[in-house]
RODO-2510 file (C-alpha; in nm, 4 decimals, decimal comma):
residues 448
     n   res          X          Y          Z
     1     m     1,1395    -8,0089    -6,3021
     2     i     1,3531    -7,7740    -6,0399
     3     r     1,1960    -7,4290    -6,1825
     4     m     1,1175    -7,1640    -5,9447
     5     g     0,9710    -6,8510    -5,9401
     6     k     0,8598    -6,8027    -6,3041
     7     h     0,5246    -6,7693    -6,3640
     8     d     0,2496    -6,5688    -6,2190
     9     r     0,0547    -6,7989    -6,0279
    10     a    -0,0988    -6,6161    -5,7445
    11     g    -0,0912    -6,8209    -5,4455
    12     t    -0,2050    -7,1790    -5,5352
    13     a    -0,4542    -7,0361    -5,7777
    14     a    -0,3698    -7,2020    -6,1352
    15     d    -0,3416    -7,5137    -5,8990
    16     k    -0,7178    -7,5000    -5,8019
    17     r    -0,8150    -7,3855    -6,1581
    18     g    -0,6247    -7,7128    -6,2388
    19     k    -0,8604    -7,9127    -6,0456
    20     a    -1,1323    -7,8375    -6,2908
    21     g    -0,9393    -8,0259    -6,5756
    22     r    -0,6028    -8,1864    -6,4377
    23     e    -0,5911    -8,5525    -6,4454
    24     v    -0,2100    -8,6333    -6,5220
    25     g    -0,1651    -8,2640    -6,5509
    26     i    -0,3960    -8,0971    -6,7881
    27     k    -0,6468    -7,8044    -6,7981
    28     g    -0,8626    -7,6450    -7,0500
    29     g    -1,0678    -7,3528    -7,1956
    30     w    -1,2375    -7,1391    -7,5131
    31     k    -1,5471    -6,8977    -7,5652
    32     r    -1,7775    -7,0372    -7,8482
    33     p    -1,7877    -7,4223    -7,7989
    34     s    -1,6483    -7,6466    -8,0764
    35     g    -1,8776    -7,9203    -8,2273
    36     l    -1,6752    -8,1726    -8,0308
    37     a    -1,7194    -8,0030    -7,6920
    38     l    -2,0837    -7,9756    -7,7355
    39     g    -2,1075    -8,3004    -7,8184
    40     a    -1,9235    -8,4488    -7,5468
    41     l    -2,1279    -8,2260    -7,3217
    42     f    -2,4670    -8,3400    -7,4315
    43     l    -2,3529    -8,6871    -7,4338
    44     a    -2,2265    -8,6571    -7,0541
    45     m    -2,5356    -8,4598    -6,9443
    46     n    -2,7585    -8,7546    -7,0976
    47     i    -2,5803    -8,9873    -6,8776
    48     g    -2,5953    -8,8119    -6,5811
    49     s    -2,9705    -8,7724    -6,6541
    50     a    -2,9905    -9,1455    -6,7144
    51     d    -2,8268    -9,2540    -6,3864
    52     a    -2,7721    -8,9497    -6,1804
    53     a    -2,7807    -9,2068    -5,8940
    54     t    -2,4373    -9,3315    -5,9709
    55     g    -2,2826    -8,9848    -5,9315
    56     f    -2,2695    -8,7491    -6,2371
    57     l    -2,5129    -8,5009    -6,1247
    58     s    -2,4770    -8,6012    -5,7634
    59     g    -2,0775    -8,5701    -5,7762
    60     m    -2,0777    -8,2191    -5,9534
    61     k    -1,8116    -7,9878    -5,8173
    62     v    -1,7718    -7,6172    -5,8273
    63     t    -1,4531    -7,4313    -5,7855
    64     g    -1,2968    -7,1205    -5,9187
    65     d    -1,1179    -6,7884    -5,8098
    66     l    -1,1457    -6,4278    -5,8259
    67     r    -0,8832    -6,1846    -5,9512
    68     a    -0,7718    -5,8286    -5,9166
    69     y    -0,4866    -5,7388    -6,1200
    70     d    -0,2802    -5,3819    -6,1413
    71     f     0,0019    -5,4332    -6,3675
    72     a     0,2550    -5,1638    -6,4886
    73     r     0,5594    -5,1586    -6,7525
    74     l     0,7871    -4,9035    -6,6876
    75     y     1,0629    -4,8059    -6,9555
    76     s     1,3681    -4,5623    -6,9796
    77     g     1,3975    -4,5653    -7,3552
    78     a     1,1259    -4,6101    -7,6218
    79     p     0,8309    -4,6693    -7,6197
    80     s     0,5922    -4,5002    -7,4033
    81     s     0,5170    -4,6846    -7,0507
    82     q     0,2258    -4,8957    -6,9917
    83     h    -0,0299    -4,9491    -6,7155
    84     a    -0,3313    -5,1647    -6,7053
    85     f    -0,5994    -5,2929    -6,4523
    86     a    -0,8405    -5,6027    -6,4722
    87     a    -1,0643    -5,8034    -6,2094
    88     g    -1,2254    -6,1178    -6,3246
    89     g    -1,1575    -6,5057    -6,2416
    90     a    -1,2764    -6,8578    -6,3160
    91     i    -1,5550    -7,0783    -6,2692
    92     n    -1,5143    -7,4432    -6,2677
    93     m    -1,8098    -7,7028    -6,3306
    94     m    -1,6784    -8,0276    -6,2795
    95     s    -1,9255    -8,3538    -6,3128
    96     g    -1,8990    -8,6690    -6,1100
    97     a    -1,8112    -9,0169    -6,3212
    98     v    -2,0294    -9,2537    -6,4590
    99     d    -1,7975    -9,5673    -6,5734
   100     g    -1,5035    -9,3360    -6,5713
   101     f    -1,7045    -9,1108    -6,7871
   102     s    -1,7039    -8,7313    -6,6884
   103     a    -1,7505    -8,3612    -6,8546
   104     t    -1,5737    -8,0414    -6,7301
   105     a    -1,6616    -7,6575    -6,8215
   106     s    -1,4963    -7,3299    -6,7168
   107     f    -1,5412    -7,0074    -6,7760
   108     y    -1,2995    -6,7337    -6,7547
   109     a    -1,3594    -6,3543    -6,7570
   110     a    -1,1176    -6,0488    -6,7403
   111     h    -1,2725    -5,7088    -6,7602
   112     s    -1,0776    -5,3517    -6,7566
   113     l    -1,3984    -5,2464    -6,5737
   114     g    -1,3287    -4,8891    -6,7791
   115     l    -1,0348    -4,8138    -6,5651
   116     n    -0,7739    -4,7972    -6,8232
   117     n    -0,6622    -4,5244    -7,0335
   118     r    -0,8176    -4,4566    -7,3487
   119     n    -0,4983    -4,4227    -7,5733
   120     t    -0,4394    -4,8090    -7,6202
   121     a    -0,0777    -4,7293    -7,6750
   122     l    -0,0325    -4,6387    -7,2843
   123     v    -0,2256    -4,9747    -7,1976
   124     d    -0,0761    -5,3198    -7,1597
   125     g    -0,2804    -5,5435    -7,3524
   126     t    -0,2200    -5,8669    -7,1961
   127     l    -0,4439    -5,8543    -6,8955
   128     a    -0,7540    -5,8271    -7,0507
   129     g    -0,6655    -5,7497    -7,4045
   130     y    -0,7914    -5,3977    -7,4668
   131     g    -1,0995    -5,3960    -7,2723
   132     r    -1,2414    -5,7492    -7,2037
   133     i    -1,2171    -6,1253    -7,2501
   134     d    -1,5141    -6,3598    -7,1995
   135     t    -1,4138    -6,7127    -7,2702
   136     f    -1,6102    -7,0496    -7,1784
   137     g    -1,2527    -7,2110    -7,1281
   138     q    -1,3291    -7,5679    -7,0609
   139     a    -1,5599    -7,7783    -7,2172
   140     f    -1,4521    -8,1662    -7,2510
   141     l    -1,5635    -8,5147    -7,2027
   142     q    -1,3187    -8,7515    -7,0351
   143     y    -1,2716    -9,1047    -6,9367
   144     h    -1,0454    -9,1700    -6,6461
   145     a    -1,0511    -9,5431    -6,5111
   146     h    -0,7877    -9,8263    -6,5060
   147     g    -0,4867    -9,6124    -6,5160
   148     v    -0,5930    -9,4651    -6,8608
   149     l    -0,6863    -9,1432    -6,9628
   150     l    -0,8699    -8,9800    -7,2645
   151     r    -0,9543    -8,6571    -7,3061
   152     a    -1,1343    -8,4639    -7,6288
   153     g    -1,2260    -8,0927    -7,6398
   154     d    -1,1039    -7,7664    -7,5297
   155     q    -0,8290    -7,8112    -7,2710
   156     l    -0,5488    -7,6370    -7,0791
   157     l    -0,2331    -7,8530    -7,0880
   158     n     0,0624    -7,9062    -6,8633
   159     t     0,3763    -8,0112    -7,0709
   160     p     0,7101    -7,8496    -7,0807
   161     w     0,6342    -7,6363    -7,4171
   162     m     0,2957    -7,6239    -7,4262
   163     n     0,1419    -7,5037    -7,0631
   164     p    -0,1137    -7,2879    -6,9432
   165     s     0,1153    -6,9410    -6,9028
   166     d    -0,1005    -6,8957    -6,6294
   167     a     0,0667    -6,5005    -6,5559
   168     r    -0,2074    -6,2803    -6,6334
   169     m    -0,6005    -6,3088    -6,6100
   170     v    -0,6858    -6,6081    -6,8317
   171     p    -0,4639    -6,9192    -6,9027
   172     a    -0,3833    -6,9991    -7,2699
   173     t    -0,5640    -7,3163    -7,3810
   174     y    -0,5693    -7,5535    -7,6846
   175     q    -0,8295    -7,7658    -7,8615
   176     g    -0,7939    -8,1315    -7,9302
   177     l    -0,7531    -8,4756    -7,8083
   178     f    -0,5026    -8,5663    -7,5178
   179     a    -0,4229    -8,9335    -7,3978
   180     a    -0,2349    -9,0615    -7,0970
   181     i    -0,1446    -9,4111    -6,9138
   182     q     0,0074    -9,4976    -6,6232
   183     p     0,1610    -9,8662    -6,6787
   184     v     0,3459    -9,8825    -6,3488
   185     s     0,3810    -9,7027    -6,0303
   186     g     0,5556    -9,3261    -6,0862
   187     l     0,5382    -9,3492    -6,5072
   188     t     0,3195    -9,1525    -6,7212
   189     v     0,3174    -9,1759    -7,0643
   190     s     0,1198    -8,8986    -7,2502
   191     a     0,0125    -8,8545    -7,6204
   192     l    -0,1263    -8,5234    -7,7623
   193     r    -0,2585    -8,3668    -8,0999
   194     i    -0,4103    -8,0120    -8,0975
   195     t    -0,5343    -7,8211    -8,4093
   196     r    -0,6383    -7,4754    -8,2635
   197     y    -0,4861    -7,2357    -7,9684
   198     k    -0,6579    -6,9518    -7,8071
   199     s    -0,3841    -6,7366    -7,6463
   200     r    -0,4454    -6,5843    -7,2512
   201     t    -0,5616    -6,2557    -7,4600
   202     s    -0,8061    -6,4427    -7,7136
   203     d    -1,1498    -6,5359    -7,6457
   204     g    -1,1580    -6,7669    -7,9341
   205     f    -0,9788    -7,0478    -8,0775
   206     s    -0,7850    -7,0106    -8,3944
   207     n    -0,5132    -7,1784    -8,6155
   208     t    -0,2466    -6,9326    -8,4970
   209     d     0,0680    -6,9856    -8,2182
   210     l     0,2566    -6,6828    -8,0689
   211     y     0,4509    -6,6004    -8,4033
   212     n     0,1061    -6,5087    -8,5145
   213     a     0,0977    -6,1972    -8,2849
   214     v    -0,0230    -5,9107    -8,4396
   215     g    -0,2641    -5,6063    -8,3101
   216     s    -0,4876    -5,7414    -8,0670
   217     v    -0,4252    -6,1078    -8,1331
   218     n    -0,2371    -6,3035    -7,9176
   219     v    -0,0672    -5,9954    -7,7157
   220     g     0,2468    -6,0650    -7,5814
   221     g     0,3937    -6,3043    -7,8520
   222     t     0,6897    -6,2412    -8,0278
   223     g     0,5338    -6,2311    -8,3744
   224     g     0,7114    -6,3032    -8,6998
   225     l     0,4176    -6,4858    -8,9159
   226     p     0,1733    -6,1987    -8,9188
   227     g    -0,1764    -6,2917    -9,0962
   228     g    -0,0564    -6,6470    -9,1248
   229     t    -0,2220    -6,9652    -8,9835
   230     e    -0,0539    -7,2869    -8,8514
   231     p    -0,2109    -7,6472    -8,8375
   232     g    -0,1096    -7,7134    -8,4593
   233     a     0,1015    -7,9265    -8,2968
   234     a     0,1621    -8,2974    -8,1578
   235     a     0,3457    -8,4694    -7,9047
   236     v     0,4384    -8,7588    -7,7019
   237     g     0,5882    -8,7703    -7,3703
   238     a     0,7020    -8,9736    -7,0764
   239     n     0,7230    -8,8498    -6,7178
   240     y     0,8826    -9,0866    -6,4152
   241     h     0,9300    -8,9815    -6,0625
   242     v     1,0863    -9,2342    -5,7812
   243     a     1,2070    -9,1168    -5,4947
   244     g     1,4434    -8,8528    -5,5333
   245     l     1,4316    -8,9065    -5,9137
   246     k     1,2398    -8,7002    -6,1392
   247     t     1,2364    -8,7577    -6,5475
   248     a     1,0803    -8,6459    -6,8620
   249     a     1,1445    -8,6996    -7,2051
   250     w     0,8944    -8,5406    -7,4540
   251     g     0,8988    -8,5024    -7,8582
   252     y     0,7123    -8,2498    -8,0306
   253     q     0,6153    -8,2046    -8,4052
   254     f     0,5105    -7,8134    -8,4331
   255     f     0,3496    -7,8385    -8,7820
   256     n     0,5240    -7,6256    -9,0840
   257     l     0,7323    -7,5026    -8,8192
   258     a     0,9828    -7,7341    -8,6016
   259     k     1,0387    -8,1004    -8,4794
   260     m     1,2139    -8,0817    -8,0975
   261     a     1,2898    -8,3577    -7,8837
   262     y     1,3437    -8,2359    -7,5044
   263     v     1,4826    -8,4514    -7,2027
   264     e     1,5200    -8,3205    -6,8495
   265     g     1,6019    -8,4814    -6,5277
   266     s     1,7086    -8,4296    -6,1506
   267     y     1,7891    -8,5832    -5,8222
   268     t     1,7302    -8,4740    -5,4599
   269     f     1,9767    -8,6647    -5,2404
   270     g     1,9136    -8,7127    -4,8798
   271     g     2,0710    -8,4730    -4,6533
   272     a     2,1447    -8,4385    -4,2740
   273     h     1,9572    -8,2278    -4,0909
   274     g     1,6608    -8,1865    -4,3880
   275     i     1,9315    -8,0398    -4,5845
   276     a     1,8811    -8,2218    -4,9152
   277     p     2,1070    -8,1436    -5,2153
   278     l     1,9942    -8,2021    -5,5752
   279     v     2,1508    -8,1949    -5,9523
   280     g     1,9785    -8,1456    -6,2626
   281     a     2,0447    -8,1482    -6,6348
   282     q     1,8299    -8,0634    -6,9573
   283     y     1,8545    -8,0908    -7,3158
   284     v     1,7303    -7,9907    -7,6216
   285     r     1,7444    -8,0658    -8,0111
   286     e     1,5405    -7,8771    -8,2421
   287     t     1,5176    -7,9139    -8,6423
   288     g     1,2920    -7,7675    -8,8970
   289     s     0,9495    -7,9419    -8,9862
   290     g     0,6930    -7,9012    -9,3203
   291     a     0,7167    -7,5808    -9,4760
   292     q     0,9311    -7,4279    -9,2141
   293     d     0,7652    -7,1059    -9,2264
   294     l     1,0168    -6,9094    -8,9952
   295     g     1,2903    -7,0342    -9,2093
   296     h     1,5902    -7,2827    -9,1619
   297     v     1,5600    -7,4563    -8,7873
   298     d     1,8562    -7,5694    -8,6084
   299     a     1,9058    -7,5325    -8,2392
   300     t     2,0437    -7,6984    -7,9489
   301     v     2,0137    -7,6088    -7,5826
   302     y     2,2013    -7,7821    -7,3119
   303     g     2,1187    -7,7094    -6,9349
   304     a     2,2274    -7,7967    -6,5618
   305     i     2,1423    -7,6710    -6,2304
   306     v     2,2458    -7,7581    -5,8883
   307     g     2,0884    -7,6548    -5,5505
   308     v     2,0071    -7,7520    -5,2008
   309     k     1,6424    -7,7911    -5,0581
   310     h     1,5375    -7,7517    -4,6850
   311     g     1,1877    -7,8340    -4,6270
   312     p     1,0013    -7,5956    -4,8788
   313     d     1,2608    -7,3591    -4,9142
   314     l     1,5069    -7,4070    -5,2091
   315     l     1,8122    -7,2338    -5,3464
   316     t     1,9330    -7,3207    -5,6826
   317     v     2,2002    -7,1758    -5,9984
   318     g     2,1184    -7,2824    -6,3110
   319     y     2,2899    -7,2452    -6,6403
   320     n     2,1918    -7,2695    -7,0077
   321     d     2,4348    -7,3267    -7,3426
   322     l     2,2462    -7,1941    -7,6555
   323     p     2,5289    -7,2283    -7,9169
   324     a     2,5126    -7,0246    -8,2445
   325     h     2,3904    -7,1532    -8,5586
   326     p     2,4661    -6,8642    -8,8231
   327     g     2,1733    -6,8828    -9,1048
   328     a     1,9234    -7,0676    -8,8891
   329     f     1,6216    -6,9017    -8,7340
   330     g     1,7071    -6,6464    -8,4440
   331     n     2,0854    -6,7118    -8,5300
   332     g     2,0277    -7,0827    -8,3738
   333     d     1,7065    -7,0270    -8,1253
   334     v     1,4719    -7,2627    -8,0155
   335     v     1,1251    -7,2298    -8,1999
   336     s     0,8642    -7,2420    -7,9405
   337     p     0,5433    -7,1536    -8,0416
   338     y     0,3291    -7,1766    -7,7454
   339     t     0,5785    -6,9878    -7,4771
   340     t     0,7586    -6,7314    -7,7321
   341     g     0,7155    -6,4016    -7,5566
   342     y     0,5513    -6,5290    -7,2416
   343     a     0,8518    -6,6461    -7,0860
   344     t     0,7083    -6,9672    -6,9546
   345     d     0,9437    -7,2291    -7,1400
   346     p     1,0942    -7,4953    -6,8969
   347     l     1,4627    -7,3761    -6,9419
   348     y     1,6755    -7,3170    -6,6127
   349     t     1,7333    -6,9494    -6,6560
   350     t     1,4101    -6,8386    -6,7974
   351     s     1,3010    -6,5240    -6,5813
   352     m     0,9877    -6,3227    -6,5072
   353     i     1,0326    -6,0646    -6,7785
   354     q     1,3031    -6,2735    -7,0393
   355     g     1,4622    -6,6197    -7,1286
   356     m     1,6775    -6,7208    -7,3794
   357     v     1,3850    -6,8282    -7,6356
   358     d     1,2038    -6,4973    -7,6329
   359     r     1,5600    -6,2788    -7,7486
   360     k     1,5403    -6,4552    -8,0968
   361     t     1,9377    -6,5163    -8,0661
   362     s     2,1944    -6,7456    -7,9069
   363     g     2,4075    -6,7406    -7,6375
   364     h     2,4408    -6,8581    -7,2863
   365     a     2,2725    -6,7728    -6,9329
   366     v     2,3048    -6,7973    -6,5327
   367     k     2,0780    -6,7545    -6,2930
   368     v     2,0317    -6,7677    -5,9030
   369     a     1,6965    -6,8366    -5,7636
   370     a     1,5765    -6,8756    -5,3918
   371     t     1,2236    -6,9614    -5,1979
   372     a     1,2058    -6,9388    -4,8873
   373     f     0,8671    -6,9479    -4,6532
   374     f     0,8248    -6,7643    -4,3118
   375     l     0,5273    -6,7091    -4,0614
   376     q     0,4536    -7,0784    -4,0583
   377     r     0,4500    -7,0798    -4,4665
   378     q     0,1736    -6,7936    -4,4647
   379     l     0,4612    -6,5548    -4,6080
   380     r     0,6653    -6,6539    -4,9533
   381     v     0,9403    -6,5030    -5,0954
   382     i     1,0713    -6,5652    -5,4363
   383     a     1,3820    -6,3836    -5,5376
   384     g     1,6248    -6,4638    -5,8691
   385     y     1,8916    -6,2930    -6,0560
   386     a     1,9881    -6,3937    -6,4178
   387     r     2,2261    -6,2678    -6,6670
   388     y     2,2417    -6,3581    -7,0419
   389     f     2,5248    -6,3549    -7,2354
   390     n     2,3890    -6,2924    -7,5943
   391     t     2,5292    -6,3355    -7,9417
   392     v     2,5180    -5,9859    -8,1327
   393     y     2,4414    -6,0431    -8,5044
   394     a     2,1646    -5,8465    -8,7503
   395     g     1,8806    -5,9599    -8,5534
   396     y     1,9788    -5,8591    -8,2195
   397     g     2,2249    -5,6187    -8,0651
   398     a     2,2685    -5,6437    -7,7053
   399     p     2,5542    -5,8426    -7,5863
   400     h     2,4297    -5,8925    -7,2354
   401     t     2,1201    -5,8330    -7,0301
   402     d     2,0440    -5,8743    -6,6853
   403     e     1,7149    -5,9289    -6,4657
   404     t     1,6304    -5,8972    -6,1092
   405     d     1,2952    -6,0279    -5,9854
   406     l     1,1691    -6,0259    -5,6143
   407     d     0,8193    -6,1761    -5,5505
   408     v     0,6368    -6,1652    -5,2289
   409     t     0,3141    -6,3277    -5,1347
   410     y     0,0921    -6,3310    -4,8144
   411     f    -0,1374    -6,6229    -4,7767
   412     l    -0,4562    -6,4982    -4,5297
   413     k    -0,5684    -6,7885    -4,2711
   414     g    -0,8516    -6,8444    -4,0798
   415     a    -1,2028    -6,6708    -4,1857
   416     l    -0,9795    -6,5530    -4,4952
   417     t    -0,8420    -6,8479    -4,6159
   418     g    -0,8576    -6,8608    -4,9693
   419     l    -0,7325    -6,5229    -4,9854
   420     s    -0,3766    -6,4450    -5,1103
   421     l    -0,2033    -6,1134    -5,1540
   422     r     0,0925    -6,1096    -5,4192
   423     d     0,3470    -5,8247    -5,5554
   424     r     0,5863    -5,8974    -5,8174
   425     v     0,8744    -5,6820    -5,9219
   426     g     1,0887    -5,7483    -6,2236
   427     v     1,3891    -5,5468    -6,3558
   428     a     1,5819    -5,5900    -6,6861
   429     y     1,8831    -5,4011    -6,7672
   430     h     2,0649    -5,3377    -7,0918
   431     l     1,7816    -5,4305    -7,3403
   432     p     1,7727    -5,3165    -7,7025
   433     v     1,5814    -5,0074    -7,7491
   434     i     1,4192    -4,9912    -7,4057
   435     q     1,7336    -5,0369    -7,2624
   436     r     1,5544    -5,0629    -6,8551
   437     f     1,2192    -5,2492    -6,8388
   438     i     1,0304    -5,2627    -6,4994
   439     y     0,7673    -5,4916    -6,4317
   440     n     0,5304    -5,4404    -6,1127
   441     r     0,2476    -5,6855    -6,0952
   442     i     0,0363    -5,6195    -5,8061
   443     m    -0,2394    -5,9278    -5,7509
   444     v    -0,5024    -6,0085    -5,5366
   445     e    -0,6896    -6,3185    -5,5598
   446     y    -0,9444    -6,5427    -5,3586
   447     d    -0,9890    -6,9457    -5,4499
   448     f    -1,3112    -7,1144    -5,3631
***
């Protein structure tokens, strides 16, 4: 509920991408449309043609963004440093609604333009793979009326442990079904079943996840199941928000891997002079599921956060504890098939480069983070420092690691409204093998 500075969302770009498919927090994407998605679009277009006056075609909207992204990874130890450039963006086509039915299609692109090193070992493959990505991101039919949302097709999800991870050029997407209801004000109950996944470096869906990362497939994942396939995931969840209280409870079934229970809550107090203290807590409990392809799973995470808000400005101190379970996956680490290696999980101490989940070990961590706006909110600065105290065992050899992040974004106004300039710098210390690791991410984006 309170997590600042973890994703590479250039300005409000990801939010505007989300307008192409977000109702109760969902988006979507793919390259070759599935039969289900094509059928949904065909049906929707026929509905529109038959009764365009009701708004299916006349209510159509087109939004999107253009991105240019320069990405550098600098290592003080092995392996060699890497660099990449990519340009691209997204085009979202959203129909109007007819009796609650509508359709959405989105196209995402990322091209290196031949500007990267011919030696792929010196190229960061998380921007545009190792050349280009062209993917027809979203194609779904949805029904949204009377507090009910039903969606079928290829889509982005916005849940704690299954999300867009929109930190590069193309977001991660999921193929399947999503449903949500809002029985009372402030409460949303959701359910989903996904059968295939498309990472942010893939242009097609497959029965994989980020533990199946190998070669040019799912670049950026942590690997562990090369060449394998997975049957997807299912989840149910509830989110409740009223006044200063925000709560969420989710149950996930990662088939053949793990089953997870996740709860989180926070409360922001009313304060004098616009200064509002806040407190929050989170809990994860995970055990094995089915074949347990990654081995025995036994993970528990406790988290707490305190902070203070003043308008849009925020200062927090977060803590997570992940007790060791010798003999379990990652010495008691959390199995997270759709965030591992991406550092986009919801734990309070996850940073730009690393988080507790990505290291495949247990331990505890603390993170201090601040977000501040200047110049009538045209300038946003996000800064953070985290220290990870790791359990040393055969699978992980660094007793502690550190990370310092600085994220500066300038939003232009007037005739250039929609244009943002952003630079993110992250420095991680004491990492195994690579020792010191520096990220530098420069982004230029225009949203329309």
